[in-house]
C-alpha positions in Angstrom: 0.0 0.0 0.0 1.1 3.5 -0.7 -0.7 5.3 2.1 0.4 8.8 1.0 0.8 9.8 -2.7 -0.2 13.0 -4.4 -1.5 11.4 -7.5 -3.7 14.5 -8.1 -0.5 16.6 -8.6 0.0 18.2 -12.0 3.3 16.3 -12.4 1.2 13.2 -13.0 -1.4 14.7 -15.3 0.2 13.3 -18.5 0.9 9.7 -17.5 -1.2 8.9 -14.4 -2.7 5.7 -15.9 0.8 4.3 -16.6 2.0 5.3 -13.1 -0.9 3.5 -11.4 -0.5 0.4 -13.6 3.2 0.3 -13.1 2.7 0.3 -9.3 0.0 -2.4 -9.5 2.3 -4.6 -11.6 5.0 -4.3 -8.9 2.7 -5.4 -6.1 1.3 -2.1 -4.8 -2.2 -3.0 -3.8 -3.7 0.4 -2.9 -3.2 4.2 -3.0 -4.3 7.0 -0.7 -4.3 10.6 -2.0 -4.0 13.0 0.9 -6.0 16.2 0.8 -3.5 19.1 0.9 -4.9 21.7 -1.5 -8.7 22.1 -2.0 -8.0 22.9 -5.7 -6.8 19.4 -6.4 -9.8 17.6 -4.9 -11.7 17.2 -8.2 -8.8 15.3 -9.7 -8.6 13.1 -6.6 -12.3 12.2 -6.9 -11.8 11.5 -10.6 -9.0 9.0 -10.0 -10.8 7.4 -7.0 -13.9 6.8 -9.2 -11.8 5.4 -12.0 -9.7 3.0 -10.0 -11.0 0.7 -7.3 -7.5 0.7 -5.7 -7.4 4.6 -5.3 -8.9 6.3 -2.3 -8.5 9.9 -1.1 -8.7 12.2 1.9 -9.9 15.7 2.5 -8.0 18.3 4.5 -5.8 21.3 4.4 -2.0 21.4 4.7 -0.5 23.9 7.2 0.9 26.0 4.4 -2.6 26.6 3.0 -4.5 27.4 6.2 -5.8 30.6 4.7 -8.0 28.5 2.4 -9.4 26.4 5.2 -13.2 26.0 5.1 -15.0 23.2 6.9 -17.8 23.4 4.3 -15.3 21.9 1.8 -14.5 19.1 4.1 -18.2 18.4 4.6 -18.8 18.5 0.8 -16.3 15.6 0.2 -16.2 13.5 3.3 -19.3 11.5 2.5 -17.9 10.3 -0.8 -17.5 6.5 -0.5 -13.8 6.7 -1.5 -13.0 9.5 1.0 -11.5 7.6 3.9 -9.5 10.1 6.0 -9.1 13.7 7.1 -5.9 15.5 6.3 -3.1 16.1 5.6 -3.3 18.5 8.5 -1.0 19.4 11.2 1.7 21.9 12.2 4.7 23.1 10.2 7.1 25.6 11.8 9.7 25.4 9.0 8.7 28.5 7.1 7.4 30.8 9.7 7.4 34.6 9.1 10.5 36.4 10.6 8.5 39.1 12.2 7.7 38.0 15.8 4.1 39.2 15.8 3.4 37.6 12.4 5.1 34.4 13.6 2.8 34.2 16.7 -0.3 34.8 14.6 0.7 32.2 12.1 1.3 29.5 14.8 -1.9 30.4 16.5 -3.9 30.0 13.3 -2.1 26.8 12.4 -3.1 25.3 15.8 -6.7 26.5 15.3 -7.0 24.9 11.9 -5.3 21.7 13.1 -7.7 21.4 16.1 -10.7 22.1 13.8 -9.7 19.2 11.6 -9.2 16.9 14.5 -12.6 17.7 15.8 -14.1 17.2 12.3 -12.4 13.8 12.0 -13.9 12.8 15.4 -17.3 14.0 14.2 -17.2 11.9 11.0 -15.2 9.0 12.6 -12.3 9.0 10.1 -8.6 8.7 10.8 -6.2 11.6 10.5 -3.2 12.1 8.2 -0.9 14.3 10.3 1.9 16.5 8.9 4.5 17.5 11.5 7.6 19.6 10.7 9.7 21.2 13.4 6.6 21.2 15.6 6.8 17.9 17.4 6.1 19.2 21.0 3.0 21.2 20.0 1.7 18.5 17.7 1.9 15.8 20.3 0.3 17.9 22.9 -2.6 18.8 20.7 -3.2 15.2 19.5 -3.3 14.1 23.1 -5.3 17.0 24.5 -8.0 16.8 21.8 -8.4 13.0 22.1 -7.3 12.3 18.5 -6.7 8.7 19.9 -10.4 8.1 19.4 -10.0 8.1 15.6 -6.2 7.5 15.3 -4.2 8.2 12.2 -0.8 8.3 10.7 2.2 10.6 11.3 2.9 11.2 7.7 6.6 11.3 6.7 7.5 10.5 10.3 10.3 13.0 11.3 12.2 10.6 13.5 11.5 12.6 16.7 11.5 10.3 19.7 9.2 12.8 21.4 6.5 11.4 19.0 7.0 7.7 19.8 4.5 7.7 22.7 1.7 8.4 20.1 2.0 4.7 19.2 -0.1 4.2 22.3 -2.6 6.8 21.1 -3.7 4.8 18.0 -1.2 6.5 15.7 0.9 4.8 13.0 4.2 6.0 11.5 4.4 6.7 7.8 7.9 5.7 6.5 8.9 6.8 3.0 11.9 7.5 0.8 13.7 9.6 3.4 14.7 6.3 5.0 17.0 5.5 2.0 18.8 8.9 2.1 22.4 9.1 3.2 21.7 11.7 5.8 18.8 9.8 7.4 20.8 8.5 10.4 18.2 9.8 12.9 15.4 7.9 11.2 17.5 4.8 10.7 18.3 4.8 14.4 14.7 5.3 15.6 13.1 2.9 13.2 13.6 -0.2 15.4 12.0 1.7 18.4 8.7 2.0 16.5 6.3 -0.9 17.3 6.2 -3.1 14.2 2.4 -3.1 14.2 2.5 0.7 13.8 4.6 0.8 10.6 3.1 1.8 7.3 4.8 2.7 3.9 4.2 5.8 1.9 6.0 7.7 -0.9 4.7 11.3 -0.7 5.0 11.1 -4.6 6.0 13.1 -6.5 8.3 14.3 -3.7 11.0 12.7 -1.5 12.1 10.1 -4.1 14.1 7.2 -2.6 17.6 6.1 -3.5 18.5 5.0 -6.2 16.1 7.3 -8.0 16.9 10.6 -6.2 16.4 13.6 -8.5 13.6 11.9 -10.4 9.9 12.2 -9.9 8.7 9.9 -7.1 5.9 7.4 -7.8 4.1 4.7 -5.9 6.1 1.9 -7.5 9.0 3.1 -5.5 7.5 1.8 -2.2 9.5 -1.3 -3.1 12.7 0.6 -2.3 11.3 1.7 1.0 10.3 -1.8 1.9 13.7 -3.2 0.9 15.5 -0.7 3.2 13.1 -1.3 6.1 13.6 -5.1 5.8 17.4 -4.6 5.8 17.3 -2.4 8.9 14.9 -4.6 10.8 16.6 -7.7 9.7 13.5 -9.4 8.4 12.5 -10.7 4.9 11.2 -8.1 2.4 8.0 -10.0 1.8 7.4 -10.0 5.6 7.7 -6.2 5.6 5.2 -5.9 2.7 2.7 -8.2 4.5 3.2 -6.4 7.8 2.8 -2.9 6.5 -0.2 -3.9 4.3 -1.9 -5.4 7.3 -1.2 -2.3 9.4 -2.5 0.0 6.6 -5.8 -2.0 6.5 -6.1 -1.8 10.2 -5.9 2.0 10.1 -7.7 2.6 6.8 -10.4 -0.1 6.9 -11.7 0.5 3.4 -8.4 -0.9 2.1 -9.6 -4.3 3.1 -11.9 -4.5 0.0 -8.9 -4.5 -2.3 -6.2 -6.3 -0.4 
């Protein structure tokens, strides 16, 4: 399963059918398109309706909080192929330099994140959570607002040990191409500390392409390189990792069970 791939991205417009077929032929059983930008949702729906293996989520990325409107979430959440809320969360990587603007941006990010957690609880769907340089605040919000009741995935898990306790709060850890990078020592070191029943694979395609395809457009087929690296680091067979992460993905995103 590729539990996080932006197949609605313009970089896939010309050859999306080939990309999906290539992944299927290499054993990828399902795809989840996260909601990051409301403008891409029509393309997500189109792909989900065309392919039984494609599902989507609805949400707003922390970079796009000014677009946030719960009415849009409400409009898409009842679609039978919409199986999660997000990607939502906190990202302090590109905060404004002005102190007042910085405080205002953090405050709004938190408000929009909390709103999406509450929405997910209302519709009983798991969360896709984006965390960048905001581990402390993110963990606190997820615990304080009882995100455990719906659970979710820490997308592109950032290797912060501070987030490991969220495994006990019904959260899974999305592992992608970063694991294969030469500078991924922190993630390599923390991987064995994640409960195996909480590991899932993602690509974040078209971004974060794994070795040996760095510099190229990422695509769901490349989950095989992530699985290979995970198997190597955890000293288990590759097919075991594929089965384990597929089982975990189905446990979190129950609708996947109809295609596995």
